[in-house]
C-alpha positions in Angstrom: -17.1 -16.9 7.6 -17.1 -16.1 4.0 -13.8 -16.4 2.2 -13.5 -14.1 -0.8 -11.2 -15.0 -3.5 -8.9 -12.2 -4.4 -8.3 -11.9 -8.1 -4.9 -11.0 -9.4 -4.8 -8.0 -11.6 -4.7 -8.8 -15.3 -1.2 -9.0 -16.7 0.2 -5.8 -18.1 0.2 -5.5 -21.8 3.6 -6.3 -23.2 6.1 -3.6 -23.2 7.4 -5.0 -26.5 4.3 -3.7 -28.3 4.9 -0.3 -26.8 8.5 -0.4 -28.2 7.1 -1.4 -31.5 4.7 1.5 -31.4 7.5 4.0 -30.7 9.7 2.6 -33.5 7.0 2.4 -36.1 5.9 5.9 -35.0 9.4 7.1 -35.7 9.2 5.4 -39.1 5.9 6.9 -40.0 6.9 10.3 -38.9 10.1 10.1 -40.9 8.2 9.0 -43.9 5.8 12.0 -43.5 8.7 14.4 -42.9 10.3 13.3 -46.2 7.1 14.4 -48.0 6.9 18.0 -46.6 7.3 19.4 -50.1 4.0 17.7 -50.9 2.2 20.4 -48.9 3.0 23.0 -51.5 3.2 20.9 -54.6 1.2 17.8 -55.5 3.2 17.5 -58.7 5.8 15.5 -56.7 3.3 12.8 -55.8 1.8 12.9 -59.3 5.2 12.3 -60.9 5.8 9.4 -58.5 2.4 7.8 -59.3 3.0 8.0 -63.0 6.4 6.4 -62.4 4.7 3.4 -60.7 2.1 3.3 -63.5 4.5 2.0 -66.0 5.4 -1.2 -64.1 2.3 -1.8 -62.1 -0.1 -4.6 -62.8 -3.4 -3.9 -64.5 -5.5 -3.5 -61.3 -3.0 -1.0 -59.9 -2.8 0.9 -63.2 -6.6 1.2 -63.1 -6.5 2.5 -59.5 -3.7 5.0 -60.4 -5.6 6.3 -63.4 -9.0 6.6 -61.9 -8.4 7.4 -58.2 -4.8 8.2 -57.2 -3.6 10.5 -59.9 -6.8 12.5 -60.3 -6.9 12.8 -56.5 -3.2 13.6 -56.1 -3.8 17.3 -55.1 -5.9 16.1 -52.1 -3.9 12.9 -51.3 -0.6 14.7 -51.3 -1.7 16.7 -48.3 -3.6 13.9 -46.6 -0.7 11.5 -46.8 1.8 14.0 -45.4 -0.5 15.1 -42.5 -1.6 11.5 -41.9 1.9 10.1 -41.7 3.0 12.9 -39.4 -0.1 12.6 -37.2 0.0 8.8 -37.0 3.7 8.8 -36.4 3.4 11.3 -33.5 0.4 9.3 -32.0 2.3 6.0 -32.2 5.4 7.6 -30.6 3.5 9.2 -27.8 1.0 6.4 -27.2 -2.1 8.3 -28.2 -4.9 6.2 -29.7 -2.4 3.6 -30.7 -4.9 1.2 -32.2 -6.5 3.9 -34.4 -3.1 5.4 -35.4 -1.9 1.9 -36.4 -5.0 1.1 -38.4 -4.8 4.4 -40.3 -1.1 3.9 -40.9 -1.7 0.3 -42.1 -4.3 1.5 -44.6 -1.9 4.2 -45.9 0.9 1.7 -46.3 -1.3 -0.9 -48.0 -2.7 1.8 -50.3 0.8 2.7 -51.4 1.9 -0.9 -51.8 -1.2 -1.6 -53.9 -0.7 1.5 -56.1 3.0 0.5 -56.7 2.0 -3.0 -57.5 4.5 -4.5 -55.1 1.7 -6.2 -53.1 1.4 -8.7 -56.0 5.1 -9.6 -56.2 6.9 -12.4 -54.4 9.7 -9.9 -53.5 7.2 -8.2 -51.2 7.9 -10.9 -48.7 11.5 -9.8 -48.4 10.9 -6.0 -48.8 11.8 -4.2 -45.6 8.9 -1.7 -46.2 6.5 -4.6 -46.8 5.7 -7.4 -44.5 7.6 -6.1 -41.4 5.8 -2.8 -41.5 2.4 -4.4 -42.3 2.9 -7.0 -39.6 3.9 -4.5 -37.0 1.0 -2.2 -37.7 -1.4 -5.1 -37.7 -0.2 -6.2 -34.3 -0.6 -2.7 -32.9 -4.1 -2.2 -34.5 -5.1 -5.5 -33.0 -3.5 -5.4 -29.6 -2.2 -1.9 -29.0 -4.7 -0.7 -26.5 -3.7 0.3 -23.0 0.0 -0.2 -23.5 2.4 0.9 -20.8 4.3 4.2 -21.0 1.5 5.6 -23.2 -0.1 9.0 -22.8 -3.5 7.5 -23.5 -3.6 4.2 -21.5 -7.4 3.6 -22.2 -8.5 2.6 -25.6 
């Protein structure tokens, strides 16, 4: 008589990560929604970038001058659409890992351009470490979360 060992199903991914996904999705969507005017005018983004330029460290100033400001007409639309799409995906549970990774790259890009990434105050900034940490956790372990429309990743 052969005894087969039944294996227990793997533990369900933590619902806490799913809650984090929904909350960061709301955050990203709200950030995108606040930029809807960028769809018709990239001047708003350009003005913001020039405002950061004055106080940014040299490496961020170089980035602003050579990439961000010249690319503002394109980036204004991409950021708006990216934040809305990633926020929606995170809320609904669609491709959470991909949406979190894209969101993380957008957030780090803004923080780098502003120069805040290089300041000690970044560690206590509510838009800094908590958002970066949450998006990193979702990009790393956000696949197959419960209550998601897309459970397979």
